[in-house]
N, C-alpha and C positions, 0 to 999 in steps of 0.2 A: 754213708760213705761220703768222703770229700770229693769235690770236683776233680776230674782227672784220674781217679782211682781205676786201676785195672782189677776187675772183679773176676776171680777164678774160682773153680769149685773148691780148691784148698782153702781159699779165704773165707768162702761161705761156711765151710766146716769149722774153721778157727773162730769165727764169730757166732757159731752155733745156730746159723740160719738153716743149714741142712744137717741131718744126723749121719748119713753115710753116702758113699759115692758108688756103691755096687753097680747100679744101672745107669750111672751118669746123672747129669743135672739138666732139667728141662725148666726154662724161665718162662713164666706166665706173665700175661700183661695185665694183671690185677693192680689197682692203685694208680698213683701218679708218680711221675719221675721229673724232677727238677734239676738234677745234677748231670753233668757231662761225664759219662762213664764208658769204659771199654769193658764189655761183658763177654767172657769166655765161657761157653757151656757146650753141652752135647746137643741140645735141642732148644728151640725157641718157638713160641706161638707167634702167629702173624702180628697180633696186637702188641706183643712184647717187642718185636723188632721195630714196629712203627713208633712206639713210645721212646725206646732207647735213641733211635735216630732223630726223632723230633726234638729231643733234648740236646742234640749235638753230639751224641756218643756213637759208639761203634759196636757192632755185633761180630763175634768170631765164633764159628762152629769148630769145636775141637773133636 
């Protein structure tokens, strides 16, 4: 994703990162994040929140 992208569950489906949204989307803190993103999801792990915010992004629980 590009810097400043708003990442939604629908965008994740469009990019084929998730297959279905039946139970919502939980963002995990695996890997590294170097982009400033706004991430909208149903749940986040503590490490995911820390990495998103450390990169200058925002977390929104929907």
